[in-house]
C-alpha positions in Angstrom: -58.6 263.4 313.8 -58.3 262.0 310.7 -59.7 258.7 309.9 -58.2 256.0 309.8 -57.7 253.8 307.1 -60.1 250.1 307.5 -57.0 247.4 306.8 -57.6 244.1 305.2 -55.5 241.1 304.5 -56.7 241.2 300.7 -58.4 242.5 298.1 -59.9 239.0 298.1 -60.8 239.8 302.0 -62.3 243.4 300.8 -64.9 241.8 298.4 -66.3 240.0 300.4 -67.2 242.5 303.3 -68.7 244.1 300.9 -71.0 241.1 299.5 -70.8 239.2 302.3 -74.7 238.2 303.7 -77.7 236.5 303.0 -78.4 238.0 299.8 -75.9 240.5 298.0 -74.4 238.2 296.1 -78.0 236.6 294.3 -79.6 240.9 293.7 -75.6 240.8 292.1 -76.9 238.0 290.3 -80.5 239.1 288.8 -78.6 243.0 288.1 -76.8 241.4 285.9 -77.8 242.3 282.2 -80.2 244.9 283.1 -81.9 247.2 284.7 -85.3 245.2 287.4 -87.8 246.7 289.9 -88.8 246.2 293.3 -91.1 244.5 293.6 -89.2 242.1 290.7 -86.4 241.4 293.2 -88.8 241.5 296.0 -90.4 237.9 294.1 -88.1 236.6 293.3 -85.7 236.2 296.3 -89.2 235.8 298.6 -87.5 237.9 301.3 -89.4 241.1 302.9 -89.3 245.0 301.1 -88.3 245.9 303.6 -84.6 243.4 304.1 -83.8 244.0 300.0 -84.4 247.7 300.2 -81.2 247.7 303.1 -79.3 245.6 301.5 -79.7 247.7 298.1 -79.4 250.4 299.6 -75.8 249.3 300.8 -74.9 248.2 297.2 -75.6 251.4 296.7 -73.6 253.2 299.1 -70.5 250.7 298.1 -71.3 251.7 294.1 -71.6 248.3 293.2 -76.0 249.9 292.6 -77.7 252.4 290.8 -80.6 253.1 291.5 -83.1 254.9 289.7 -86.8 256.9 290.2 -88.9 258.2 287.8 -92.4 260.4 288.2 -94.8 258.3 287.6 -97.7 257.4 289.2 -97.6 254.7 291.0 -93.7 256.3 291.8 -91.5 253.3 289.4 -88.3 252.5 291.1 -85.5 250.8 288.8 -82.1 248.9 290.1 -78.9 248.2 288.3 -75.5 247.4 287.9 -72.7 249.8 287.7 -69.2 249.2 285.8 -67.4 248.2 289.1 -70.6 245.8 289.6 -70.5 244.3 286.9 -67.2 243.8 287.6 -67.7 242.6 290.8 -70.7 239.8 288.5 -68.3 238.7 286.5 -65.6 237.5 289.6 -68.7 236.0 290.8 -69.1 234.0 288.3 -65.5 232.9 288.1 -65.7 231.8 292.0 -69.9 229.4 291.1 -67.4 227.8 288.5 -64.8 227.0 290.8 -66.6 225.6 293.6 -69.2 224.0 291.1 -65.8 222.5 289.7 -64.2 221.7 293.7 -67.5 220.0 294.3 -66.5 217.9 291.0 -63.6 216.7 292.1 -63.8 216.4 296.1 -67.3 213.5 295.7 -68.7 214.6 299.1 -69.6 218.1 299.1 -73.9 218.5 296.8 -74.0 221.7 295.3 -77.3 222.7 295.8 -78.5 224.4 292.0 -79.0 221.5 290.0 -78.4 222.0 286.1 -82.7 221.6 285.9 -82.6 225.3 288.3 -79.8 226.1 287.0 -82.0 226.6 283.8 -85.4 229.1 284.7 -81.6 231.3 286.7 -80.9 233.9 285.0 -78.2 234.3 282.8 -77.9 230.0 282.7 -76.8 230.8 286.9 -78.9 229.5 289.8 -80.5 231.9 291.7 -82.1 232.5 294.9 -86.2 232.3 294.3 -89.4 230.8 295.7 -89.0 228.3 293.6 -86.3 226.5 293.9 -86.2 226.9 297.7 -89.2 224.7 298.1 -87.2 222.8 295.7 -85.1 223.0 298.6 -87.1 222.3 301.4 -88.5 219.1 299.1 -85.1 217.2 298.7 -84.5 218.2 303.3 -88.0 216.2 302.9 -87.0 213.5 301.2 -83.4 213.6 302.5 -85.5 213.2 306.1 -87.7 210.8 304.5 -84.6 208.6 303.8 -83.1 208.3 307.0 -86.1 208.1 309.1 -87.0 204.4 306.8 -83.1 203.0 307.3 
């Protein structure tokens, strides 16, 4: 029996299905430009090894990421983007640019990544790190305090 192909409305719909979820687009940002070890990614994302491995496995299966294992003690594994992953990263950079410009035009949208955070991020892009999460928590607490004092 022949398998029916999965159907998507547009190419963008298909692309977003591949990188859907909480971590995949951020992993693409982190891997852009150079390989990273699993422990580096866990530290920057603030997620568990299991969640990260599941995401990396899915991205590897999709052809976006290459896993390279070194035969050393202790074991050393690195992940990097494939050429397809680099192409998708370029598309995400433009999508990020578009979203930031649209938010400025709208005026009632706040992009959580500030200019200060972008300086911390790789390649000028905001990436989620523990420092970011701590900053966001502080911003949420500040806004709640303002609501209470009003």
